[in-house]
ChimeraX commands (.cxc) that place a marker at each C-alpha (Angstrom):
marker #1 position 5.92,-11.95,20.87 radius 0.5
marker #1 position 5.60,-10.20,17.52 radius 0.5
marker #1 position 2.15,-10.49,16.01 radius 0.5
marker #1 position -0.06,-9.03,13.31 radius 0.5
marker #1 position -1.95,-6.06,14.74 radius 0.5
marker #1 position -3.54,-4.88,11.47 radius 0.5
marker #1 position -4.33,-6.33,8.05 radius 0.5
marker #1 position -5.47,-3.92,5.35 radius 0.5
marker #1 position -6.26,-4.21,1.67 radius 0.5
marker #1 position -6.93,-1.48,-0.88 radius 0.5
marker #1 position -9.20,-2.87,-3.62 radius 0.5
marker #1 position -8.81,0.29,-5.72 radius 0.5
marker #1 position -5.34,1.75,-5.95 radius 0.5
marker #1 position -5.21,5.13,-4.22 radius 0.5
marker #1 position -8.63,4.79,-2.56 radius 0.5
marker #1 position -9.35,4.14,1.11 radius 0.5
marker #1 position -8.25,0.87,2.64 radius 0.5
marker #1 position -10.39,-1.72,4.40 radius 0.5
marker #1 position -9.22,-3.28,7.66 radius 0.5
marker #1 position -9.62,-7.06,7.80 radius 0.5
marker #1 position -9.77,-9.55,10.65 radius 0.5
marker #1 position -8.38,-12.28,8.42 radius 0.5
marker #1 position -7.33,-12.58,4.81 radius 0.5
marker #1 position -6.14,-14.90,2.11 radius 0.5
marker #1 position -2.62,-13.99,1.04 radius 0.5
marker #1 position -2.34,-14.77,-2.67 radius 0.5
marker #1 position 0.79,-14.66,-4.86 radius 0.5
marker #1 position -0.16,-11.04,-5.64 radius 0.5
marker #1 position -0.66,-10.09,-1.97 radius 0.5
marker #1 position -3.75,-9.86,0.21 radius 0.5
marker #1 position -6.76,-10.94,-1.84 radius 0.5
marker #1 position -8.19,-8.10,-3.99 radius 0.5
marker #1 position -5.42,-5.68,-3.02 radius 0.5
marker #1 position -4.93,-3.07,-5.79 radius 0.5
marker #1 position -6.94,-5.20,-8.20 radius 0.5
marker #1 position -8.50,-2.02,-9.61 radius 0.5
marker #1 position -6.98,1.29,-10.67 radius 0.5
marker #1 position -8.37,4.67,-11.67 radius 0.5
marker #1 position -6.87,6.07,-14.87 radius 0.5
marker #1 position -7.17,9.35,-16.74 radius 0.5
marker #1 position -8.34,9.70,-20.34 radius 0.5
marker #1 position -4.83,8.85,-21.54 radius 0.5
marker #1 position -4.54,5.66,-19.49 radius 0.5
marker #1 position -2.21,7.14,-16.87 radius 0.5
marker #1 position -2.89,6.03,-13.32 radius 0.5
marker #1 position -4.42,8.40,-10.80 radius 0.5
marker #1 position -2.99,8.43,-7.28 radius 0.5
marker #1 position -3.11,10.54,-4.15 radius 0.5
marker #1 position 0.07,12.26,-5.28 radius 0.5
marker #1 position -2.01,14.34,-7.68 radius 0.5
marker #1 position -5.57,13.40,-6.69 radius 0.5
marker #1 position -5.70,13.38,-2.87 radius 0.5
marker #1 position -9.52,13.21,-3.00 radius 0.5
marker #1 position -9.11,9.51,-3.83 radius 0.5
marker #1 position -8.42,8.93,-0.13 radius 0.5
marker #1 position -12.08,9.65,0.65 radius 0.5
marker #1 position -13.41,7.09,-1.82 radius 0.5
marker #1 position -14.27,3.94,0.13 radius 0.5
marker #1 position -14.11,0.66,-1.75 radius 0.5
marker #1 position -15.79,-2.55,-0.64 radius 0.5
marker #1 position -15.53,-5.79,-2.55 radius 0.5
marker #1 position -17.25,-9.13,-2.10 radius 0.5
marker #1 position -15.16,-12.13,-1.15 radius 0.5
marker #1 position -15.44,-13.63,-4.61 radius 0.5
marker #1 position -14.46,-10.34,-6.24 radius 0.5
marker #1 position -17.68,-10.25,-8.28 radius 0.5
marker #1 position -19.07,-6.95,-6.97 radius 0.5
marker #1 position -17.40,-3.69,-6.04 radius 0.5
marker #1 position -19.05,-0.75,-4.26 radius 0.5
marker #1 position -17.57,2.75,-4.19 radius 0.5
marker #1 position -18.88,5.58,-2.05 radius 0.5
marker #1 position -17.81,8.97,-0.78 radius 0.5
marker #1 position -19.42,11.79,1.12 radius 0.5
marker #1 position -21.50,14.10,-1.04 radius 0.5
marker #1 position -21.62,11.86,-4.10 radius 0.5
marker #1 position -23.51,8.79,-2.91 radius 0.5
marker #1 position -22.31,5.44,-4.17 radius 0.5
marker #1 position -21.94,3.31,-7.25 radius 0.5
marker #1 position -22.21,-0.49,-7.46 radius 0.5
marker #1 position -20.09,-2.28,-10.02 radius 0.5
marker #1 position -20.74,-5.75,-11.35 radius 0.5
marker #1 position -17.08,-6.62,-11.95 radius 0.5
marker #1 position -16.44,-7.51,-15.58 radius 0.5
marker #1 position -13.25,-9.57,-16.04 radius 0.5
marker #1 position -13.80,-9.85,-19.80 radius 0.5
marker #1 position -14.64,-6.30,-20.81 radius 0.5
marker #1 position -12.77,-4.06,-23.26 radius 0.5
marker #1 position -9.06,-3.84,-22.58 radius 0.5
marker #1 position -7.27,-0.52,-22.29 radius 0.5
marker #1 position -3.57,0.28,-22.47 radius 0.5
marker #1 position -2.60,1.83,-19.14 radius 0.5
marker #1 position 0.61,3.21,-17.67 radius 0.5
marker #1 position 1.83,2.73,-14.11 radius 0.5
marker #1 position 5.07,4.49,-13.17 radius 0.5
marker #1 position 6.09,4.73,-16.84 radius 0.5
marker #1 position 5.54,1.01,-17.40 radius 0.5
marker #1 position 2.86,-0.24,-19.82 radius 0.5
marker #1 position 0.14,-2.62,-18.64 radius 0.5
marker #1 position -3.32,-3.66,-19.72 radius 0.5
marker #1 position -6.48,-2.99,-17.73 radius 0.5
marker #1 position -10.03,-4.26,-18.20 radius 0.5
marker #1 position -12.46,-1.34,-18.41 radius 0.5
marker #1 position -15.34,-1.53,-15.91 radius 0.5
marker #1 position -17.90,0.50,-17.80 radius 0.5
marker #1 position -19.39,3.94,-18.23 radius 0.5
marker #1 position -21.44,4.15,-15.02 radius 0.5
marker #1 position -18.50,3.93,-12.64 radius 0.5
marker #1 position -16.43,6.04,-15.04 radius 0.5
marker #1 position -19.00,8.84,-14.86 radius 0.5
marker #1 position -19.21,8.62,-11.08 radius 0.5
marker #1 position -15.42,8.80,-10.64 radius 0.5
marker #1 position -15.15,11.64,-13.14 radius 0.5
marker #1 position -17.66,13.64,-11.11 radius 0.5
marker #1 position -15.95,12.89,-7.79 radius 0.5
marker #1 position -12.46,13.78,-9.09 radius 0.5
marker #1 position -13.53,16.60,-11.38 radius 0.5
marker #1 position -11.68,15.13,-14.37 radius 0.5
marker #1 position -12.26,12.35,-16.92 radius 0.5
marker #1 position -11.54,9.03,-15.24 radius 0.5
marker #1 position -12.10,5.33,-15.84 radius 0.5
marker #1 position -11.85,2.28,-13.62 radius 0.5
marker #1 position -9.83,-0.71,-14.82 radius 0.5
marker #1 position -9.25,-4.17,-13.37 radius 0.5
marker #1 position -6.20,-6.39,-13.74 radius 0.5
marker #1 position -6.87,-8.94,-16.49 radius 0.5
marker #1 position -7.05,-12.59,-15.53 radius 0.5
marker #1 position -3.79,-13.23,-17.41 radius 0.5
marker #1 position -1.97,-10.37,-15.64 radius 0.5
marker #1 position 1.59,-11.68,-15.25 radius 0.5
marker #1 position 3.57,-8.84,-13.73 radius 0.5
marker #1 position 7.05,-9.61,-12.40 radius 0.5
marker #1 position 8.27,-7.52,-9.46 radius 0.5
marker #1 position 11.94,-7.18,-8.54 radius 0.5
marker #1 position 14.09,-6.65,-5.47 radius 0.5
marker #1 position 15.84,-9.23,-3.30 radius 0.5
marker #1 position 12.90,-11.61,-3.72 radius 0.5
marker #1 position 11.03,-11.58,-7.04 radius 0.5
marker #1 position 7.27,-11.92,-7.08 radius 0.5
marker #1 position 4.11,-10.51,-8.60 radius 0.5
marker #1 position 1.43,-7.96,-7.74 radius 0.5
marker #1 position -1.69,-6.33,-9.13 radius 0.5
marker #1 position -1.61,-2.55,-9.59 radius 0.5
marker #1 position 0.51,-1.88,-6.48 radius 0.5
marker #1 position 3.34,0.60,-6.96 radius 0.5
marker #1 position 5.75,-2.32,-6.92 radius 0.5
marker #1 position 5.85,-5.38,-4.67 radius 0.5
marker #1 position 2.81,-7.20,-3.27 radius 0.5
marker #1 position 2.95,-6.56,0.49 radius 0.5
marker #1 position 3.99,-3.50,2.48 radius 0.5
marker #1 position 4.86,-4.24,6.09 radius 0.5
marker #1 position 5.49,-1.68,8.85 radius 0.5
marker #1 position 5.90,-1.99,12.59 radius 0.5
marker #1 position 4.20,-0.14,15.42 radius 0.5
marker #1 position 7.60,0.65,16.96 radius 0.5
marker #1 position 8.69,2.38,13.73 radius 0.5
marker #1 position 5.62,4.61,13.94 radius 0.5
marker #1 position 6.26,5.28,17.64 radius 0.5
marker #1 position 9.79,6.51,16.91 radius 0.5
marker #1 position 8.58,8.72,14.07 radius 0.5
marker #1 position 5.80,10.14,16.22 radius 0.5
marker #1 position 8.23,11.01,19.01 radius 0.5
marker #1 position 10.56,12.79,16.62 radius 0.5
marker #1 position 7.71,14.73,15.01 radius 0.5
marker #1 position 6.59,15.82,18.49 radius 0.5
marker #1 position 10.13,17.09,19.17 radius 0.5
marker #1 position 9.61,19.42,16.20 radius 0.5
marker #1 position 6.40,20.73,17.74 radius 0.5
marker #1 position 4.15,19.07,15.15 radius 0.5
marker #1 position 1.42,16.44,15.40 radius 0.5
marker #1 position 2.34,12.78,14.86 radius 0.5
marker #1 position 0.75,11.07,11.87 radius 0.5
marker #1 position -1.29,7.84,12.01 radius 0.5
marker #1 position -0.18,4.62,10.35 radius 0.5
marker #1 position -2.74,5.03,7.56 radius 0.5
marker #1 position -0.54,7.74,6.01 radius 0.5
marker #1 position 1.76,4.90,4.91 radius 0.5
marker #1 position -1.01,2.62,3.61 radius 0.5
marker #1 position 0.52,-0.65,4.88 radius 0.5
marker #1 position -0.93,-4.10,4.29 radius 0.5
marker #1 position 0.51,-5.58,7.48 radius 0.5
marker #1 position 1.26,-3.81,10.76 radius 0.5
marker #1 position 3.37,-5.72,13.27 radius 0.5
marker #1 position 3.35,-5.12,17.01 radius 0.5
marker #1 position 5.82,-6.61,19.49 radius 0.5
marker #1 position 9.10,-5.66,17.79 radius 0.5
marker #1 position 10.81,-3.40,20.31 radius 0.5
marker #1 position 13.45,-2.06,17.92 radius 0.5
marker #1 position 12.09,0.44,15.37 radius 0.5
marker #1 position 12.40,-0.57,11.72 radius 0.5
marker #1 position 12.98,-4.22,12.50 radius 0.5
marker #1 position 11.16,-4.87,9.23 radius 0.5
marker #1 position 14.28,-3.64,7.39 radius 0.5
marker #1 position 16.21,-6.67,8.67 radius 0.5
marker #1 position 13.62,-9.35,7.94 radius 0.5
marker #1 position 14.53,-11.50,4.94 radius 0.5
marker #1 position 11.94,-14.28,5.27 radius 0.5
marker #1 position 8.88,-14.31,7.50 radius 0.5
marker #1 position 5.85,-16.45,8.24 radius 0.5
marker #1 position 2.48,-14.82,8.88 radius 0.5
marker #1 position -0.07,-17.45,9.86 radius 0.5
marker #1 position -0.06,-19.86,6.91 radius 0.5
marker #1 position 1.64,-17.48,4.46 radius 0.5
marker #1 position 5.32,-16.73,3.93 radius 0.5
marker #1 position 6.92,-13.59,2.56 radius 0.5
marker #1 position 10.38,-12.77,1.21 radius 0.5
marker #1 position 12.00,-9.36,1.54 radius 0.5
marker #1 position 12.18,-7.29,-1.65 radius 0.5
marker #1 position 13.33,-3.78,-0.64 radius 0.5
marker #1 position 12.73,-0.82,1.62 radius 0.5
marker #1 position 9.74,1.32,0.69 radius 0.5
marker #1 position 10.72,4.79,-0.54 radius 0.5
marker #1 position 8.01,7.24,0.42 radius 0.5
marker #1 position 6.44,10.01,-1.64 radius 0.5
marker #1 position 4.26,13.08,-1.16 radius 0.5
marker #1 position 1.26,10.79,-0.77 radius 0.5
marker #1 position 2.23,10.35,2.89 radius 0.5
marker #1 position 1.36,14.01,3.49 radius 0.5
marker #1 position -2.30,13.41,2.59 radius 0.5
marker #1 position -4.72,13.30,5.51 radius 0.5
marker #1 position -6.60,10.09,4.72 radius 0.5
marker #1 position -9.82,11.19,6.44 radius 0.5
marker #1 position -10.04,14.58,4.71 radius 0.5
marker #1 position -8.47,13.72,1.37 radius 0.5
marker #1 position -6.24,16.79,1.57 radius 0.5
marker #1 position -2.53,17.48,1.92 radius 0.5
marker #1 position -1.70,18.62,5.42 radius 0.5
marker #1 position 1.85,19.96,5.56 radius 0.5
marker #1 position 5.36,18.57,5.33 radius 0.5
marker #1 position 5.06,15.70,7.81 radius 0.5
marker #1 position 6.04,12.91,7.89 radius 0.5
marker #1 position 8.55,13.49,5.07 radius 0.5
marker #1 position 10.27,16.40,6.80 radius 0.5
marker #1 position 11.09,14.37,9.90 radius 0.5
marker #1 position 11.91,11.14,8.05 radius 0.5
marker #1 position 14.49,13.05,6.01 radius 0.5
marker #1 position 16.50,13.52,9.20 radius 0.5
marker #1 position 17.12,9.81,9.82 radius 0.5
marker #1 position 15.64,7.68,7.05 radius 0.5
marker #1 position 17.25,9.07,3.91 radius 0.5
marker #1 position 18.32,6.22,1.64 radius 0.5
marker #1 position 21.67,6.26,-0.11 radius 0.5
marker #1 position 19.87,5.84,-3.44 radius 0.5
marker #1 position 17.67,8.88,-2.78 radius 0.5
marker #1 position 14.37,9.52,-1.01 radius 0.5
marker #1 position 13.30,8.55,2.49 radius 0.5
marker #1 position 11.95,5.20,3.57 radius 0.5
marker #1 position 9.36,3.83,5.97 radius 0.5
marker #1 position 8.29,0.19,5.97 radius 0.5
marker #1 position 9.55,-2.63,3.79 radius 0.5
marker #1 position 8.17,-4.41,0.75 radius 0.5
marker #1 position 7.78,-8.18,0.51 radius 0.5
marker #1 position 6.93,-10.72,-2.17 radius 0.5
marker #1 position 4.70,-13.67,-1.37 radius 0.5
marker #1 position 6.73,-16.89,-1.42 radius 0.5
marker #1 position 4.01,-19.16,0.00 radius 0.5
marker #1 position 0.32,-18.24,-0.28 radius 0.5
marker #1 position -1.90,-18.93,2.73 radius 0.5
marker #1 position -4.23,-17.37,5.25 radius 0.5
marker #1 position -3.33,-14.81,7.91 radius 0.5
marker #1 position -5.30,-13.14,10.69 radius 0.5
marker #1 position -4.94,-10.33,13.19 radius 0.5
marker #1 position -3.29,-11.83,16.26 radius 0.5
marker #1 position -1.25,-14.39,14.31 radius 0.5
marker #1 position 2.39,-14.71,15.30 radius 0.5
marker #1 position 4.98,-13.07,13.06 radius 0.5
marker #1 position 7.79,-15.64,12.85 radius 0.5
marker #1 position 11.02,-14.42,11.25 radius 0.5
marker #1 position 12.68,-17.29,9.39 radius 0.5
marker #1 position 15.75,-15.39,8.22 radius 0.5
marker #1 position 17.41,-12.13,9.23 radius 0.5
marker #1 position 19.70,-9.78,7.32 radius 0.5
marker #1 position 21.25,-6.33,7.57 radius 0.5
marker #1 position 19.41,-3.12,6.63 radius 0.5
marker #1 position 20.22,-2.02,3.09 radius 0.5
marker #1 position 21.17,1.37,1.66 radius 0.5
marker #1 position 22.95,2.71,4.72 radius 0.5
marker #1 position 19.78,3.11,6.76 radius 0.5
marker #1 position 21.13,1.09,9.66 radius 0.5
marker #1 position 23.89,3.56,10.53 radius 0.5
marker #1 position 21.65,6.60,10.55 radius 0.5
marker #1 position 19.02,4.85,12.62 radius 0.5
marker #1 position 21.65,3.74,15.15 radius 0.5
marker #1 position 22.71,7.38,15.57 radius 0.5
marker #1 position 19.12,8.37,16.30 radius 0.5
marker #1 position 18.69,5.64,18.90 radius 0.5
marker #1 position 22.06,6.20,20.60 radius 0.5
marker link #1:1,2 radius 0.2
marker link #1:2,3 radius 0.2
marker link #1:3,4 radius 0.2
marker link #1:4,5 radius 0.2
marker link #1:5,6 radius 0.2
marker link #1:6,7 radius 0.2
marker link #1:7,8 radius 0.2
marker link #1:8,9 radius 0.2
marker link #1:9,10 radius 0.2
marker link #1:10,11 radius 0.2
marker link #1:11,12 radius 0.2
marker link #1:12,13 radius 0.2
marker link #1:13,14 radius 0.2
marker link #1:14,15 radius 0.2
marker link #1:15,16 radius 0.2
marker link #1:16,17 radius 0.2
marker link #1:17,18 radius 0.2
marker link #1:18,19 radius 0.2
marker link #1:19,20 radius 0.2
marker link #1:20,21 radius 0.2
marker link #1:21,22 radius 0.2
marker link #1:22,23 radius 0.2
marker link #1:23,24 radius 0.2
marker link #1:24,25 radius 0.2
marker link #1:25,26 radius 0.2
marker link #1:26,27 radius 0.2
marker link #1:27,28 radius 0.2
marker link #1:28,29 radius 0.2
marker link #1:29,30 radius 0.2
marker link #1:30,31 radius 0.2
marker link #1:31,32 radius 0.2
marker link #1:32,33 radius 0.2
marker link #1:33,34 radius 0.2
marker link #1:34,35 radius 0.2
marker link #1:35,36 radius 0.2
marker link #1:36,37 radius 0.2
marker link #1:37,38 radius 0.2
marker link #1:38,39 radius 0.2
marker link #1:39,40 radius 0.2
marker link #1:40,41 radius 0.2
marker link #1:41,42 radius 0.2
marker link #1:42,43 radius 0.2
marker link #1:43,44 radius 0.2
marker link #1:44,45 radius 0.2
marker link #1:45,46 radius 0.2
marker link #1:46,47 radius 0.2
marker link #1:47,48 radius 0.2
marker link #1:48,49 radius 0.2
marker link #1:49,50 radius 0.2
marker link #1:50,51 radius 0.2
marker link #1:51,52 radius 0.2
marker link #1:52,53 radius 0.2
marker link #1:53,54 radius 0.2
marker link #1:54,55 radius 0.2
marker link #1:55,56 radius 0.2
marker link #1:56,57 radius 0.2
marker link #1:57,58 radius 0.2
marker link #1:58,59 radius 0.2
marker link #1:59,60 radius 0.2
marker link #1:60,61 radius 0.2
marker link #1:61,62 radius 0.2
marker link #1:62,63 radius 0.2
marker link #1:63,64 radius 0.2
marker link #1:64,65 radius 0.2
marker link #1:65,66 radius 0.2
marker link #1:66,67 radius 0.2
marker link #1:67,68 radius 0.2
marker link #1:68,69 radius 0.2
marker link #1:69,70 radius 0.2
marker link #1:70,71 radius 0.2
marker link #1:71,72 radius 0.2
marker link #1:72,73 radius 0.2
marker link #1:73,74 radius 0.2
marker link #1:74,75 radius 0.2
marker link #1:75,76 radius 0.2
marker link #1:76,77 radius 0.2
marker link #1:77,78 radius 0.2
marker link #1:78,79 radius 0.2
marker link #1:79,80 radius 0.2
marker link #1:80,81 radius 0.2
marker link #1:81,82 radius 0.2
marker link #1:82,83 radius 0.2
marker link #1:83,84 radius 0.2
marker link #1:84,85 radius 0.2
marker link #1:85,86 radius 0.2
marker link #1:86,87 radius 0.2
marker link #1:87,88 radius 0.2
marker link #1:88,89 radius 0.2
marker link #1:89,90 radius 0.2
marker link #1:90,91 radius 0.2
marker link #1:91,92 radius 0.2
marker link #1:92,93 radius 0.2
marker link #1:93,94 radius 0.2
marker link #1:94,95 radius 0.2
marker link #1:95,96 radius 0.2
marker link #1:96,97 radius 0.2
marker link #1:97,98 radius 0.2
marker link #1:98,99 radius 0.2
marker link #1:99,100 radius 0.2
marker link #1:100,101 radius 0.2
marker link #1:101,102 radius 0.2
marker link #1:102,103 radius 0.2
marker link #1:103,104 radius 0.2
marker link #1:104,105 radius 0.2
marker link #1:105,106 radius 0.2
marker link #1:106,107 radius 0.2
marker link #1:107,108 radius 0.2
marker link #1:108,109 radius 0.2
marker link #1:109,110 radius 0.2
marker link #1:110,111 radius 0.2
marker link #1:111,112 radius 0.2
marker link #1:112,113 radius 0.2
marker link #1:113,114 radius 0.2
marker link #1:114,115 radius 0.2
marker link #1:115,116 radius 0.2
marker link #1:116,117 radius 0.2
marker link #1:117,118 radius 0.2
marker link #1:118,119 radius 0.2
marker link #1:119,120 radius 0.2
marker link #1:120,121 radius 0.2
marker link #1:121,122 radius 0.2
marker link #1:122,123 radius 0.2
marker link #1:123,124 radius 0.2
marker link #1:124,125 radius 0.2
marker link #1:125,126 radius 0.2
marker link #1:126,127 radius 0.2
marker link #1:127,128 radius 0.2
marker link #1:128,129 radius 0.2
marker link #1:129,130 radius 0.2
marker link #1:130,131 radius 0.2
marker link #1:131,132 radius 0.2
marker link #1:132,133 radius 0.2
marker link #1:133,134 radius 0.2
marker link #1:134,135 radius 0.2
marker link #1:135,136 radius 0.2
marker link #1:136,137 radius 0.2
marker link #1:137,138 radius 0.2
marker link #1:138,139 radius 0.2
marker link #1:139,140 radius 0.2
marker link #1:140,141 radius 0.2
marker link #1:141,142 radius 0.2
marker link #1:142,143 radius 0.2
marker link #1:143,144 radius 0.2
marker link #1:144,145 radius 0.2
marker link #1:145,146 radius 0.2
marker link #1:146,147 radius 0.2
marker link #1:147,148 radius 0.2
marker link #1:148,149 radius 0.2
marker link #1:149,150 radius 0.2
marker link #1:150,151 radius 0.2
marker link #1:151,152 radius 0.2
marker link #1:152,153 radius 0.2
marker link #1:153,154 radius 0.2
marker link #1:154,155 radius 0.2
marker link #1:155,156 radius 0.2
marker link #1:156,157 radius 0.2
marker link #1:157,158 radius 0.2
marker link #1:158,159 radius 0.2
marker link #1:159,160 radius 0.2
marker link #1:160,161 radius 0.2
marker link #1:161,162 radius 0.2
marker link #1:162,163 radius 0.2
marker link #1:163,164 radius 0.2
marker link #1:164,165 radius 0.2
marker link #1:165,166 radius 0.2
marker link #1:166,167 radius 0.2
marker link #1:167,168 radius 0.2
marker link #1:168,169 radius 0.2
marker link #1:169,170 radius 0.2
marker link #1:170,171 radius 0.2
marker link #1:171,172 radius 0.2
marker link #1:172,173 radius 0.2
marker link #1:173,174 radius 0.2
marker link #1:174,175 radius 0.2
marker link #1:175,176 radius 0.2
marker link #1:176,177 radius 0.2
marker link #1:177,178 radius 0.2
marker link #1:178,179 radius 0.2
marker link #1:179,180 radius 0.2
marker link #1:180,181 radius 0.2
marker link #1:181,182 radius 0.2
marker link #1:182,183 radius 0.2
marker link #1:183,184 radius 0.2
marker link #1:184,185 radius 0.2
marker link #1:185,186 radius 0.2
marker link #1:186,187 radius 0.2
marker link #1:187,188 radius 0.2
marker link #1:188,189 radius 0.2
marker link #1:189,190 radius 0.2
marker link #1:190,191 radius 0.2
marker link #1:191,192 radius 0.2
marker link #1:192,193 radius 0.2
marker link #1:193,194 radius 0.2
marker link #1:194,195 radius 0.2
marker link #1:195,196 radius 0.2
marker link #1:196,197 radius 0.2
marker link #1:197,198 radius 0.2
marker link #1:198,199 radius 0.2
marker link #1:199,200 radius 0.2
marker link #1:200,201 radius 0.2
marker link #1:201,202 radius 0.2
marker link #1:202,203 radius 0.2
marker link #1:203,204 radius 0.2
marker link #1:204,205 radius 0.2
marker link #1:205,206 radius 0.2
marker link #1:206,207 radius 0.2
marker link #1:207,208 radius 0.2
marker link #1:208,209 radius 0.2
marker link #1:209,210 radius 0.2
marker link #1:210,211 radius 0.2
marker link #1:211,212 radius 0.2
marker link #1:212,213 radius 0.2
marker link #1:213,214 radius 0.2
marker link #1:214,215 radius 0.2
marker link #1:215,216 radius 0.2
marker link #1:216,217 radius 0.2
marker link #1:217,218 radius 0.2
marker link #1:218,219 radius 0.2
marker link #1:219,220 radius 0.2
marker link #1:220,221 radius 0.2
marker link #1:221,222 radius 0.2
marker link #1:222,223 radius 0.2
marker link #1:223,224 radius 0.2
marker link #1:224,225 radius 0.2
marker link #1:225,226 radius 0.2
marker link #1:226,227 radius 0.2
marker link #1:227,228 radius 0.2
marker link #1:228,229 radius 0.2
marker link #1:229,230 radius 0.2
marker link #1:230,231 radius 0.2
marker link #1:231,232 radius 0.2
marker link #1:232,233 radius 0.2
marker link #1:233,234 radius 0.2
marker link #1:234,235 radius 0.2
marker link #1:235,236 radius 0.2
marker link #1:236,237 radius 0.2
marker link #1:237,238 radius 0.2
marker link #1:238,239 radius 0.2
marker link #1:239,240 radius 0.2
marker link #1:240,241 radius 0.2
marker link #1:241,242 radius 0.2
marker link #1:242,243 radius 0.2
marker link #1:243,244 radius 0.2
marker link #1:244,245 radius 0.2
marker link #1:245,246 radius 0.2
marker link #1:246,247 radius 0.2
marker link #1:247,248 radius 0.2
marker link #1:248,249 radius 0.2
marker link #1:249,250 radius 0.2
marker link #1:250,251 radius 0.2
marker link #1:251,252 radius 0.2
marker link #1:252,253 radius 0.2
marker link #1:253,254 radius 0.2
marker link #1:254,255 radius 0.2
marker link #1:255,256 radius 0.2
marker link #1:256,257 radius 0.2
marker link #1:257,258 radius 0.2
marker link #1:258,259 radius 0.2
marker link #1:259,260 radius 0.2
marker link #1:260,261 radius 0.2
marker link #1:261,262 radius 0.2
marker link #1:262,263 radius 0.2
marker link #1:263,264 radius 0.2
marker link #1:264,265 radius 0.2
marker link #1:265,266 radius 0.2
marker link #1:266,267 radius 0.2
marker link #1:267,268 radius 0.2
marker link #1:268,269 radius 0.2
marker link #1:269,270 radius 0.2
marker link #1:270,271 radius 0.2
marker link #1:271,272 radius 0.2
marker link #1:272,273 radius 0.2
marker link #1:273,274 radius 0.2
marker link #1:274,275 radius 0.2
marker link #1:275,276 radius 0.2
marker link #1:276,277 radius 0.2
marker link #1:277,278 radius 0.2
marker link #1:278,279 radius 0.2
marker link #1:279,280 radius 0.2
marker link #1:280,281 radius 0.2
marker link #1:281,282 radius 0.2
marker link #1:282,283 radius 0.2
marker link #1:283,284 radius 0.2
marker link #1:284,285 radius 0.2
marker link #1:285,286 radius 0.2
view
């Protein structure tokens, strides 16, 4: 039986994730996921693509979202009393304009010291009304696109085996920063074929495959890039027709509810993999 083996949220975009035993799945994804974002002095978002040290910044948030704590080795910690009504800043995420609520000078100074460059922390405003696209429309906070990223353990197993064939070390699942990891699907990349799925009391609708970037080459424990994997190996069998390589699939929330590790993953509707991925994967498995 397929079930949830991991639930993870990332309160601050680009920073370390927190594993959860259970979670509320809101219209924008797992509660507090990518609610905050680090921006530069021009409002552009910071990510592990250019600032891999973000991976070492641990973010903990209270259940009510009222307090946020950031810490990292060598720099201590900073506690933030979350301000939903502070000054608003114009910010840019993947060339799209948004508004963020500035969280003050103390956390700004701390992040600037950690990253070695002027930085500020912003929160999604309460009236944040972002529309995400794909097969199933939805909303999200400051995620790259859609609310929930799902990946399966069997997909990682296949990737690990193929990396080993190249004489390199397999990468852990945290390289892909998923929200939901599913165990029990024997066929790798089953998530590509899921069109509607129930997780505990929540339901998700498929949006699109997740095209991966250089962020997957960042060792999440060290906050450093560590070579060409997994992109080098994924390019051999997961190259999308539209460009790039994919791992995992993105979903919009169609019915909010609660979910927990160990809950059954019940597929309500199946489809065919998009963008030609199915044929290449079949060749690999033949």
